Steps between C-alpha positions, in 0.01 A plus 500: 500500500265236638474617862647743753699413812588737786801439727430614858662463838659699777814706425830328414375147436628497138198611296700710252763227464224254408351757261834539322538123483159458336537779243857393420642850544620719785212744466422557868755650737628252758681591821535369856318811626134422585237693307693558175193444279226761537293505181345193341696393194355272228707268282466214251590178682614166363506192722581182305197482265289762681459856370332758721514856630682538832466801734770589752364685803617687808545313826179476701520702821252609766481879490257790486343586165653849500859373541738396220484137614120520503491628143742223397266243656207649306697449176561136596131445579410637156743251343334214692159619382594506131697172507354154432747328733721610789845368586537553876875497571635425848860475621574136589841596635369762743173325580147634536421831667171639634490717185502188280204359693308829477534521124442129455158563653448796264574283196271224623213752526568633147358182346773492233714188439822516702829310459713507814870534411775430755798691363865463608442128560855422393634660819622292790235474771210591270303181573343649813368802311372277219292284733377805691348627175240219519342683796386781271224274366574579136596150394838339453782754453723474194870505601705708258814709473430804283868597517626165364199391294424190706146363526367669186347176364308452826386862486375450145298192603349685797393794279336266246315317777377826657395678180374196306613355169255704294633831632862384501497374141242693298454450127773715337380463145529872430847546643688435175284750317562758769875456468495553126326833551805639683720703268841380614673708234346819633576419863859384458617654172303823501814702432546322166158594359467663160554873466145550380338297780223692671465531876293213639244652736370158608832358621523464882705778660738454795514803731715536814411750773807626688583782740624587845340334806154631589450677165165322453586226249281224646211740556523603135477140377209424736316798351561368148365157601209636700578273798742472792720249319830630646586575859507875575531722805675803649815299580789547256645192331198269527556339158794259486437262209436621147140393447344480153129553437305485173200704395341635182501863391279571200534145378878479543664272757727689739744305717605739774783442749491652845853537637667572832592861568863570419701719735846642450757221466697621802193454722429146385692289751268214598516181295122483457479852358785421261302199375191719455692760300657230282149364433387852401792535259404169335148633453636812327701288256202274430253785446447696179374824654597622847287745699715696745275616785601831657351638820358832374542656846879437495591435135841475334693369794844372405374140511217587258750626244724197546206266442403685182861485378513126578186432295632697202841331515322163495331616179144482635219737403433729797196695618500727806200493734473779760291327766306646795371784279196527729733651764614784272322835546630731222492235226573727202812655651632165622432336162694771315790459743504123460506526120791744510695276739432190289654663191795644695587206727440215253654621173605148394143429382341829402124495477443249781128466553398612850149461642360631832298223666346393827500130580274574796219668302563363149571841348704490177524121470335483158737769373794307645401184311469698176851638547634150576355368174631798298848467653506128421398582143798736465730244667402247231534750214690414181616743230576398144861518379406735215351756739797474734757562226302794367494640854875432544578693182295799612648491848856519366410788269349694788774418749803309359707281734799694637849444369718306744880547478449687177316213330131497412266233633270346242167339591419277202205278580238447774253224584294386798636175639235435767206638691409470871675747543572656158865440406678623187827422325695766309777404259770766516871576497684492834205410729718542811546869418127596495457759779239438770344837422430395140350168618262693727416728207406198287296337778303820563448536125362148472278558802353821358475411129357150542280569806677276751465688831587349834671176391872417503662513156825319416737591215795275414775612261688253283790548263419398144704212360793586272518233226866586426621493859653152488639511148871530450627801320618425150870550448 
């Protein structure tokens, strides 16, 4: 991207709506409630012929540094500092407030180029608010409607004028070469790779961090990054949007998603929290590996188990992280208890990797990343058809399928149909009659014999075709 733009303004003036309009997707949560956005969210924006990085920020408010609003303002000020240009959004329908004037003065002192944006200008009676915006001393305001997409051409012209033609339209001679370096086949058709394909340790890895509210998810990611990138604090439920951050671990790009804490479904009644949970679920489906953060002081609550089950049903690779380990006194006894409970309470993915960590002190984070990589390696694993059929033959000799209604079940052939997660197809007689107990026996056998701990395994049974089924009997 050629330059970076930050969207700032007081709460509820339409910053996130404008952000979604510029990135072309509904990435940021939007609601009538003021103060929905809390963390700064980056995105790739497209405005006519302009391409740039856009940053959505929390609404600017006057508050003490130790309060939640004060920490949100600090995040916004960091976004202004790292941006090349600021879009200062005011509400033309509501008019200016003393808060607008206070932060207009702050932006003027920053020395950065500013484009004044009068949003909601399509509303009846918005002319007064539009002309009031001239009093801020930040130049002529650009009337737009982020909701309806009006005024985008004028906004584009104002950005080009403020940033300059050289920054707005840099020489993109290397862009085509960069695009050809992207392995589209690996990213979109990875499940169709050859059986003998080796695990690519250089491919970017998508990791989602989930858990109950106040489990320490944002603190964990900040510790990985080495900076206060995400808003944290003692209050439960600070994170609302699913925010993605990128960083390198031993030369590999990691794209990590911080998500909103997910409570029991019966307790989620507010519309905004429902939107946050839906955003978290989308992050789980988009990720490859999911880290489920448990509070080590109160682990294995019912919601923890439901989250783990959700991740496994979605077919994602899962790693358990027991956070707040610095608060545990008898670590050896607690660790043994946690391992026993993991095996007993989560039997659907035996061998789940579990790591004690502390997002506050950084303890165990390197070990956690190693387990994430190893779990992703298993999740991508492929087994040759020859090895699978040899294993199938030995499995039936050791423990033959039970007879159902006096008739034997025959398992004839087995192959792996996909990875991510590993899925297998077995050609057999009467697939509907295979008992669940025998399916579990086969899954556990695959897990143990081919070293696939902690990932969901799928087995599909299919009746073999009878070539004589449709032929008429000869008279």
